[in-house]
N, C-alpha and C positions, 0 to 999 in steps of 0.2 A: 667356479668363477661367478662373482656377483655382477649383475648388470650395472646397477648404479645410474644415477641421473647424468645426462650429458650436458656439456657446455653449449652455449647458444650458437657458436659458429659451426658452419658446415654440418648442420644437424643430420641431413640425410646420409652423408658420407660416414659420419660417426656412428649413426644408428646401424648402417649396413655393416660396418666393420665390427661393431660390438656383437651383433647377431651372428655374423660370420665366425667370430671367435668362439662363440658358444657351440657352433657346429663342428668346426675343425678341431677343437680341443676334445671333442667326444662327449661334452656335457649334454648335448642334444644329439644322440646317435641317429643313424639312418632308421627311419620308421617313426621317429618321434613327431608328434603333432605340436606345432608351435602354439604358444599361448595366443589368445585372441588379441585383436588390435587394441582394444581398450586396455587390457592388462599390460601389453608391451608398452603402450604409450604412457601409462601411469608409471611403470617401472623405470623407463628411460627418461621420463620427464619431458616428453615431446608430444606433439599433436598426432592424432590418428593419421593424418595425411602424410606426415613424415614416416611413420611406420609403414604405411602402405607403399611408399616409394622405396623404402629400404627392402621390403619383402620382394618387390618387383625386381630390384637389382639382384637379389639372391637367386631369384628364379632365372634371371638372365644368365647367371653364372652356373646354372645347373645344380644348385644346392637344394632348392626347395621346389615343391610343386603344389599348386592349389587343387584340391579335389572338391568338386561341387557338392555343397551340403555337408561336407565333412571337415573342412578346414585346410590349413597349409601344413604339409608334411616334409620332413627332411628326406631327401632322396639320394644324397651323395655326401660323403665326408670331406671331399676336396673339390674346389671349383674346377670347371672345365678349363683347359688351356686356351688362352686367348689367341686371336689371330696373329699378332706380332710374334708371340712366342713360337707358334707353329712355323712361321716363316723362318725364324732364326734357326730352327732345327732342320728345315728342309734342305735337300740337296740343291745346289745352285742350278743344276740342269733343270730341275723341276720348276724352280722359281722362274728361270728364263723362259721355259715353255709357256707358262701362263702369262708372263710379261708380253710375249709376242702376241698372244690373243688380244690383250688389252691395247697394245700400241698400234697394231696394224689397223684395227677398227678406229682408234683415235685419229690416225693419220687421215683416214677417209673423211671423218667428220671435220677435221681441221681444215682440209681443202675446201669443204663445202661452207664452213662457217667462219673462217678466219676474217679478222678485221684488220684495218691498217695498223692498229696498235699491236696486234699479234704478229704481223709481218715484221714490224720493227724489232720486236722481242726475239723473233726467230733469227733475224739477221745478226742481232747483237750476240745471241747465244752461239751462232756459227763462228763469229769473230772471236768470241771468248774461247771456243774450242781450239781455234788456230793459235791463239796466244798461249794457251796452256800447253801446247805441243812442246814448247821450250822448257817446260817445268817438269816436276816429278810425275811418275806414273799415277800416283793418287790424285794429283791436281788435274791431270789430263782426263782421268776417269770421271772425276767430279764435273768437269766442263762438258764431257760427253753426255752424262746423265742430265745435266742442266738443259742441253739442247733437246733431248728427248722429252724432258718435262715440259718444255715450251711448246712442243708439238701437241702433247696431251692437253695442255691448258687451252690451246687454240681450238680444241674440239668443243669447248664450252659445255662440258658435261661434268658436273661436280662429283658424280659417282666415279667416273673414270679417273678424274684427277686424284681423288682420295685413294682409290685402289692402287694407282701407280705409286703414290707416296708411301703406301704401306710396303711395297716391294723394294723400294730404294735401299734401305739399310742392308738387307740380305744380298741384294744384287751387287751393290757397290764393292763389298769385300771380295766377292767371287770374281769380279772383273779385274780388280787390282791384282789379285793372285794370278789370274790368267795372263795378264799383260807381262807380269814379272816372270812367270814360269816359262812361257813360250818366247820371251824376248820379242814381243810383237812390235815394239818400237825401236828395235836395234837398227834396222835398215831404214826405217821411215818413222820419224818422230810424230807424224800426224797421220796414222793409218785411217783409211775410210773417209778422207776429206772429200773426195769426189762424190761419193754416194750421199754423204750428209748434205753437201751443197745441192745435189740433185733433189734430195728430199725437200729442202727448204724452197727450192724453185717450184717444185710440183705443188706444194701447199700454197705458195704465193700466187701461182697461176690458176688455182682452183681445180687442178686436175686430180680428182680423187683416185682414179684407177692407177695413175702413175705414182702417186704418193704411196698408195698401198703396196704396189709392186716393188718400188724402190726400197721401202723400209723392210718388206718381207725378205728381199734378197740379202740385205745387209744383216738382218738378225739371223737368217738361216746360216750365213757363214760363221757368225760368232757361235751359234749353238752347235754347229758341227765341231768347232774347235773345243768347246766345252765338253762335248761327248767324248771326243778322242782323248782329251786330257784325263777325264774321269775314268775311262776304260783303262788307260795306261797306268793309272795310280791304284787301280783295284787289286 
């Protein structure tokens, strides 16, 4: 595979992909020392800073490793699986257990840090959940997740917000399946309304302990259902 000069757009991404292709195709097997920055820059038709960023991206993917005084070496033929991919493969029970750790702490922070704007968003999300009760299981689950996302957002911690967002795709399908499998909305189309309303009130009132306890109890019940369902299907 010839490297060849790159087009001017997205140079770092293109350089990263071109170097990655050299590795994953086997042309640069594990143990190979990469050409120096100057050589790669000349071959790819880019600056050394672009090459440096591309190599950093490859290192982040677990493909190469810099060895002081020796250069950069290929250490793996395939990139490490990224976090979203790991979540897609994870059992929904495991995803839910970690979700609980994130959300309960977020509820505490939300009660301590919420603003008037946050309170308005929480009330709107609770109303949205109630409206969605008349809709499909998927729509109801989406509205439920939106309320929980509003609690996390009210914590005003971007790391918590991003972590929760990463969990949502894997979590959503598991919850939709759970609602359908167990018929959780057969007798009550809006299950958990009282506890979700209590959670919103606790955050609004600034009661961190009550917010944590309310959310912990709610998530514990759902996790117990997930575990029973998983055990029954094993």
